[in-house]
Residue frames as qw, qx, qy, qz and C-alpha x, y, z in Angstrom:
[[0.283, -0.556, 0.258, 0.738, -33.51, -10.44, 9.59],
 [0.575, 0.699, 0.417, 0.080, -34.55, -8.71, 6.37],
 [0.424, -0.331, 0.284, 0.793, -32.10, -7.03, 4.00],
 [0.421, 0.794, 0.088, -0.429, -32.96, -4.20, 1.60],
 [0.538, 0.682, -0.488, -0.087, -29.71, -5.09, -0.17],
 [0.976, -0.165, -0.077, 0.118, -28.05, -8.47, 0.24],
 [0.311, -0.841, 0.399, 0.193, -24.61, -7.94, 1.80],
 [0.659, 0.586, -0.472, -0.023, -21.53, -8.95, -0.19],
 [0.465, 0.249, -0.736, 0.425, -19.91, -10.28, 2.99],
 [0.674, -0.679, -0.201, -0.209, -20.78, -11.29, 6.53],
 [0.181, 0.585, -0.604, 0.511, -18.42, -10.50, 9.41],
 [0.786, -0.366, -0.498, 0.000, -18.33, -13.19, 12.09],
 [0.459, -0.048, -0.414, 0.784, -17.23, -10.74, 14.78],
 [0.189, -0.874, -0.446, 0.042, -18.79, -8.19, 17.10],
 [0.522, -0.331, -0.001, 0.786, -15.65, -6.02, 16.94],
 [0.236, 0.917, 0.221, -0.235, -16.51, -2.40, 16.07],
 [0.192, -0.698, 0.480, 0.495, -12.90, -1.93, 14.96],
 [0.379, 0.023, 0.830, 0.408, -13.20, -4.66, 12.32],
 [0.318, 0.744, 0.587, -0.022, -16.50, -3.21, 11.11],
 [0.025, 0.915, -0.053, -0.400, -14.89, 0.21, 10.79],
 [0.276, -0.450, 0.671, 0.521, -12.00, -1.20, 8.74],
 [0.373, 0.351, 0.811, 0.283, -14.46, -2.91, 6.36],
 [0.190, 0.896, 0.358, -0.182, -16.37, 0.37, 6.07],
 [0.212, -0.744, 0.317, 0.549, -13.08, 2.15, 5.38],
 [0.169, -0.233, 0.769, 0.571, -12.52, 0.07, 2.25],
 [0.508, 0.214, -0.171, -0.817, -16.20, 0.22, 1.22],
 [0.196, -0.023, -0.970, -0.140, -17.21, -3.41, 1.74],
 [0.616, -0.261, -0.114, -0.734, -20.98, -3.87, 1.95],
 [0.394, 0.064, -0.890, 0.221, -21.36, -6.21, 4.90],
 [0.644, -0.556, -0.040, -0.523, -23.41, -7.28, 7.86],
 [0.124, -0.456, 0.797, -0.375, -22.58, -9.05, 11.14],
 [0.836, -0.146, -0.443, -0.287, -23.40, -12.69, 11.88],
 [0.588, -0.637, 0.423, -0.263, -22.94, -14.28, 15.30],
 [0.822, 0.271, -0.491, 0.097, -20.24, -16.93, 15.67],
 [0.525, -0.702, 0.396, -0.276, -19.29, -18.27, 19.07],
 [0.859, 0.210, -0.445, 0.144, -16.30, -20.61, 19.33],
 [0.749, -0.624, -0.030, 0.220, -14.24, -21.64, 22.38],
 [0.353, 0.836, -0.313, 0.281, -11.06, -19.56, 22.62],
 [0.683, -0.601, 0.414, -0.017, -8.58, -21.85, 24.30],
 [0.376, 0.617, -0.670, -0.170, -5.31, -23.09, 22.79],
 [0.976, -0.062, -0.186, -0.091, -4.87, -26.83, 22.57],
 [0.701, -0.587, 0.339, 0.220, -2.02, -28.50, 24.42],
 [0.620, -0.178, 0.514, 0.565, 1.16, -27.95, 22.43],
 [0.442, 0.750, 0.429, 0.242, -0.57, -25.71, 19.87],
 [0.435, -0.023, 0.040, 0.899, 1.62, -22.88, 18.62],
 [0.107, 0.563, 0.267, -0.775, 0.39, -19.28, 18.70],
 [0.227, 0.308, -0.502, -0.776, 0.27, -19.14, 14.89],
 [0.202, -0.177, -0.932, -0.245, -1.65, -22.41, 14.63],
 [0.042, -0.484, -0.721, 0.495, -4.01, -21.22, 17.35],
 [0.179, 0.519, 0.072, -0.833, -4.85, -17.86, 15.77],
 [0.269, 0.182, -0.682, -0.655, -5.33, -19.46, 12.35],
 [0.149, -0.269, -0.951, 0.001, -7.57, -22.17, 13.78],
 [0.059, 0.532, 0.560, -0.632, -9.77, -19.64, 15.58],
 [0.239, 0.416, -0.234, -0.846, -10.18, -17.46, 12.48],
 [0.280, 0.044, -0.836, -0.469, -11.19, -20.48, 10.43],
 [0.124, -0.360, -0.897, 0.224, -13.58, -21.78, 13.09],
 [0.138, 0.503, 0.328, -0.788, -15.26, -18.37, 13.43],
 [0.311, 0.302, -0.461, -0.775, -15.78, -18.11, 9.66],
 [0.278, -0.091, -0.926, -0.236, -17.17, -21.66, 9.51],
 [0.044, -0.421, -0.768, 0.480, -19.45, -21.06, 12.50],
 [0.223, 0.446, 0.053, -0.865, -20.76, -17.88, 10.90],
 [0.345, 0.161, -0.671, -0.636, -21.50, -19.69, 7.64],
 [0.190, -0.240, -0.949, 0.077, -23.33, -22.41, 9.57],
 [0.103, 0.462, 0.503, -0.723, -25.50, -19.68, 11.09],
 [0.316, 0.312, -0.335, -0.831, -26.44, -18.43, 7.62],
 [0.357, -0.027, -0.866, -0.348, -27.62, -21.89, 6.65],
 [0.140, -0.319, -0.853, 0.388, -29.43, -22.46, 9.94],
 [0.132, 0.538, 0.368, -0.747, -31.28, -19.13, 9.74],
 [0.502, 0.554, 0.610, 0.263, -31.90, -19.42, 5.99],
 [0.033, -0.834, 0.030, 0.550, -30.24, -16.05, 5.34],
 [0.648, 0.752, -0.117, -0.044, -29.03, -14.88, 1.90],
 [0.890, -0.195, 0.130, 0.390, -25.70, -16.59, 1.28],
 [0.320, 0.887, -0.263, 0.204, -22.42, -14.68, 0.97],
 [0.672, 0.210, -0.538, 0.463, -18.85, -15.39, 2.11],
 [0.588, -0.797, -0.120, -0.064, -18.25, -15.12, 5.85],
 [0.402, 0.616, -0.449, 0.507, -15.11, -13.48, 7.24],
 [0.770, -0.613, -0.156, 0.082, -13.63, -14.66, 10.53],
 [0.389, 0.674, -0.381, 0.500, -10.60, -13.08, 12.17],
 [0.754, -0.616, -0.172, 0.151, -8.57, -13.47, 15.32],
 [0.292, 0.774, -0.320, 0.463, -5.79, -11.33, 16.76],
 [0.791, -0.568, -0.132, 0.184, -3.29, -12.01, 19.50],
 [0.067, 0.894, -0.415, 0.157, -0.12, -10.49, 20.89],
 [0.954, -0.043, -0.181, 0.233, 3.06, -12.42, 21.50],
 [0.044, -0.873, 0.421, -0.243, 6.00, -11.55, 23.77],
 [0.131, -0.510, 0.839, -0.138, 8.88, -13.95, 24.31],
 [0.283, 0.001, -0.933, -0.223, 6.71, -16.74, 22.92],
 [0.029, 0.362, 0.801, -0.475, 3.90, -16.09, 25.41],
 [0.014, -0.600, -0.609, -0.518, 0.41, -15.10, 24.29],
 [0.013, 0.000, 0.305, -0.952, -0.73, -11.69, 25.53],
 [0.080, -0.514, -0.852, -0.054, -4.28, -12.18, 26.76],
 [0.241, -0.714, -0.199, -0.627, -7.07, -9.79, 27.63],
 [0.075, 0.342, -0.650, 0.675, -6.40, -8.65, 31.21],
 [0.420, -0.414, -0.805, 0.062, -8.19, -10.43, 34.03],
 [0.346, -0.857, -0.333, 0.185, -8.02, -7.35, 36.26],
 [0.068, 0.983, -0.161, 0.051, -6.03, -4.17, 36.88],
 [0.543, -0.628, 0.532, 0.168, -3.01, -5.97, 38.32],
 [0.759, 0.161, 0.562, 0.287, -2.80, -8.28, 35.31],
 [0.450, 0.851, 0.192, 0.191, -3.11, -5.36, 32.87],
 [0.138, -0.943, 0.304, 0.008, -0.39, -3.36, 34.62],
 [0.700, -0.362, 0.570, 0.230, 1.88, -6.41, 34.67],
 [0.714, 0.435, 0.453, 0.309, 1.52, -6.88, 30.90],
 [0.264, 0.949, 0.037, 0.169, 2.12, -3.20, 30.15],
 [0.394, -0.801, 0.435, 0.119, 5.28, -3.23, 32.29],
 [0.753, -0.070, 0.585, 0.294, 6.47, -6.25, 30.31],
 [0.575, 0.672, 0.366, 0.289, 5.80, -4.43, 27.04],
 [0.106, -0.978, 0.054, 0.174, 7.51, -1.22, 28.18],
 [0.096, -0.787, 0.535, 0.291, 10.61, -0.43, 26.10],
 [0.445, -0.157, 0.858, 0.203, 10.36, -3.70, 24.18],
 [0.435, 0.248, -0.519, -0.693, 9.16, -5.12, 20.87],
 [0.531, 0.102, 0.800, -0.260, 6.32, -7.63, 20.68],
 [0.045, -0.035, -0.776, -0.628, 4.46, -9.24, 17.81],
 [0.565, 0.286, 0.374, -0.678, 0.80, -8.85, 16.87],
 [0.074, -0.026, 0.917, 0.392, -0.58, -11.71, 14.78],
 [0.585, 0.316, 0.273, -0.696, -3.90, -11.55, 12.96],
 [0.207, 0.070, 0.912, 0.347, -5.38, -14.40, 10.92],
 [0.506, 0.331, 0.036, -0.795, -8.20, -13.70, 8.46],
 [0.259, 0.080, 0.945, 0.185, -10.35, -16.49, 7.03],
 [0.525, 0.205, -0.145, -0.813, -13.13, -16.51, 4.42],
 [0.298, 0.096, 0.947, -0.066, -15.67, -19.31, 4.16],
 [0.532, 0.242, -0.196, -0.787, -18.18, -19.81, 1.35],
 [0.908, 0.108, 0.254, -0.315, -20.19, -22.70, -0.08],
 [0.812, 0.540, -0.220, 0.031, -17.36, -23.43, -2.49],
 [0.710, 0.274, -0.394, 0.515, -14.16, -23.01, -0.51],
 [0.521, -0.838, -0.065, 0.149, -12.27, -21.74, 2.49],
 [0.633, 0.475, -0.171, 0.587, -9.07, -19.69, 2.50],
 [0.560, -0.777, -0.146, 0.247, -6.90, -17.92, 5.06],
 [0.462, 0.663, -0.212, 0.550, -4.22, -15.24, 5.29],
 [0.680, -0.558, -0.266, 0.394, -1.85, -14.40, 8.14],
 [0.240, 0.818, -0.101, 0.514, -0.33, -11.03, 9.04],
 [0.724, -0.450, -0.271, 0.447, 2.42, -10.40, 11.61],
 [0.158, 0.857, -0.046, 0.489, 3.52, -6.95, 12.78],
 [0.596, -0.132, -0.443, 0.657, 6.29, -5.93, 15.19],
 [0.209, -0.885, -0.189, -0.371, 5.26, -3.24, 17.68],
 [0.548, 0.069, -0.434, 0.712, 7.84, -1.40, 19.79],
 [0.355, -0.870, -0.339, -0.045, 6.79, 0.46, 22.93],
 [0.177, 0.671, -0.367, 0.620, 8.67, 3.36, 24.46],
 [0.301, -0.045, -0.763, 0.571, 9.48, 3.21, 28.18],
 [0.416, -0.635, -0.415, -0.502, 6.30, 3.56, 30.24],
 [0.047, -0.349, 0.583, -0.732, 6.06, 4.98, 33.75],
 [0.111, -0.290, -0.914, 0.262, 4.06, 3.27, 36.49],
 [0.187, 0.421, 0.352, -0.815, 1.94, 6.40, 36.81],
 [0.439, 0.311, -0.355, -0.765, 0.82, 6.42, 33.16],
 [0.285, -0.028, -0.945, -0.160, 0.22, 2.66, 33.20],
 [0.016, -0.382, -0.785, 0.488, -2.16, 3.08, 36.15],
 [0.268, 0.449, 0.089, -0.848, -3.78, 6.15, 34.62],
 [0.340, 0.189, -0.688, -0.613, -4.31, 4.26, 31.36],
 [0.139, -0.224, -0.961, 0.089, -6.12, 1.45, 33.16],
 [0.086, 0.495, 0.581, -0.640, -8.54, 3.94, 34.65],
 [0.283, 0.279, -0.326, -0.858, -9.49, 5.22, 31.18],
 [0.767, 0.194, 0.460, -0.404, -11.27, 1.88, 30.71],
 [0.593, 0.605, -0.390, -0.361, -9.64, 1.24, 27.33],
 [0.141, 0.454, -0.879, -0.014, -7.33, -1.68, 28.25],
 [0.570, -0.141, 0.648, -0.485, -10.00, -3.82, 29.86],
 [0.851, 0.309, 0.374, -0.200, -11.14, -5.70, 26.74],
 [0.503, 0.775, -0.367, -0.111, -7.91, -5.50, 24.72],
 [0.959, -0.011, -0.061, 0.275, -5.40, -8.28, 24.17],
 [0.609, 0.218, -0.165, 0.745, -2.11, -7.08, 25.61],
 [0.279, -0.701, -0.449, 0.479, -4.04, -4.41, 27.55],
 [0.062, -0.515, 0.115, 0.847, -3.79, -1.66, 24.93],
 [0.569, 0.664, 0.484, 0.031, -5.50, -0.31, 21.84],
 [0.473, -0.105, 0.291, 0.825, -3.19, 1.20, 19.23],
 [0.080, 0.535, 0.517, 0.663, -6.10, 2.97, 17.53],
 [0.380, -0.838, -0.355, -0.165, -7.11, 4.69, 20.78],
 [0.319, -0.916, 0.212, -0.116, -5.43, 6.24, 23.80],
 [0.843, -0.340, 0.340, 0.242, -2.85, 3.44, 23.88],
 [0.701, 0.631, 0.080, 0.323, -1.37, 4.74, 20.64],
 [0.050, -0.937, 0.284, -0.196, 0.79, 7.13, 22.70],
 [0.742, -0.494, 0.448, 0.074, 2.80, 4.13, 23.96],
 [0.876, 0.296, 0.303, 0.229, 3.88, 3.01, 20.49],
 [0.263, -0.701, 0.357, 0.558, 7.33, 4.11, 19.35],
 [0.204, 0.438, -0.681, -0.550, 7.51, 2.14, 16.11],
 [0.838, 0.159, 0.462, -0.243, 5.68, -0.50, 14.09],
 [0.044, 0.419, -0.766, -0.485, 7.13, -2.73, 11.38],
 [0.111, 0.250, 0.950, 0.153, 4.38, -4.25, 9.30],
 [0.167, -0.517, -0.591, -0.596, 0.67, -3.61, 9.00],
 [0.166, -0.151, 0.391, -0.893, -0.98, -1.03, 11.25],
 [0.699, -0.114, -0.153, -0.689, -4.43, -2.49, 10.51],
 [0.683, 0.008, -0.725, 0.089, -3.15, -5.91, 11.59],
 [0.204, 0.027, -0.648, 0.734, -2.63, -4.44, 15.07],
 [0.444, -0.059, 0.104, -0.888, -6.13, -2.92, 15.03],
 [0.594, 0.028, 0.725, -0.348, -7.54, -6.36, 14.23],
 [0.751, 0.499, 0.431, -0.036, -8.04, -6.74, 10.45],
 [0.358, -0.401, 0.458, 0.708, -5.06, -6.39, 8.09],
 [0.531, 0.648, 0.101, -0.536, -6.51, -4.59, 5.10],
 [0.286, 0.577, -0.654, -0.396, -3.93, -5.80, 2.58],
 [0.083, -0.085, 0.993, -0.008, -4.38, -9.48, 3.51],
 [0.430, 0.438, 0.630, -0.476, -8.16, -9.06, 3.66],
 [0.478, 0.647, -0.152, -0.575, -8.26, -7.57, 0.16],
 [0.119, 0.354, -0.886, -0.275, -6.32, -10.55, -1.18],
 [0.207, 0.205, 0.937, -0.195, -9.06, -12.81, 0.16],
 [0.422, 0.593, 0.327, -0.603, -11.85, -10.54, -1.06],
 [0.354, 0.558, -0.513, -0.548, -10.40, -10.65, -4.57],
 [0.022, 0.157, -0.982, -0.105, -10.15, -14.45, -4.42],
 [0.171, 0.401, 0.862, -0.258, -13.82, -14.71, -3.40],
 [0.085, 0.434, 0.524, 0.728, -15.00, -11.99, -5.84],
 [0.245, -0.780, -0.502, 0.281, -16.18, -9.72, -3.01],
 [0.335, 0.688, 0.111, 0.635, -16.06, -6.06, -4.12],
 [0.385, -0.534, -0.339, 0.672, -14.77, -3.15, -2.08],
 [0.063, -0.158, 0.139, 0.976, -15.08, 0.63, -2.56],
 [0.019, -0.573, -0.778, -0.256, -18.88, 0.29, -2.67],
 [0.082, -0.025, -0.177, 0.980, -19.22, 4.05, -2.31],
 [0.423, -0.124, -0.115, -0.890, -22.60, 5.31, -1.21],
 [0.766, -0.229, -0.526, -0.290, -23.83, 1.91, 0.04],
 [0.375, -0.594, 0.516, -0.491, -23.99, 1.55, 3.81],
 [0.359, 0.131, -0.923, 0.046, -22.96, -1.89, 5.12]]
C-alpha cells in the first residue's frame, strides 16, 4: 500500500457509513483491516461489550500498521449495538428473525449505543454515545416489504436510519450520527485529544 499523502487517521472498519461520516467532517483517512471476535463474555453488560469491541478493533488495526510497516497514525475503532429491554439487538439471522425484531421495536423506544476508540503509539482513549430511538407503529405488510428491499439484512436491529428504515423513526433523543454508527461529536472530542485535524477541505481521504 502506497500513499501519496499519509492519512491523518486510519479507520478499523469496513463500514461505508462510518467512512462517509469521516468524509463529512473532512478527516483525511484510510481503512485498515481489523478482525476481532464479536461475542459478549458471560455476564458482560452491553455497555462493557460495545466499549471492549471498539477498543479491540482500534488496537487490532494499530497492530496491522506495525505488522505491515505502514505510516503510523492513530487508528479509530467503533462498535454499535441496539438495546431493547436489556437485550442486544443483533443483525438478523434470516427474514423471520428480522421481522420479529421489527415487531418488537414497533411503537416503542430502544437505545442505540456506539463506542468510539482511538489507539496510537502513545495512548488509547474511548468515548461512548447513547441515543433513544422511538419507532411509530409498524404494520406487518411494511415490515415484510422492508425485508425484501435488502436493507435490513446486515443491520443491527434490522433497520438503517440513514436509509429506507428512516421512515419508521418517530423521534430520536440524542445523536443521530450515533445511530448511523459514528457519533460525530464524541469522535471530534477524540480527534482533538489526538491532534487529528478535520475539515481538510479539498483532500480526499
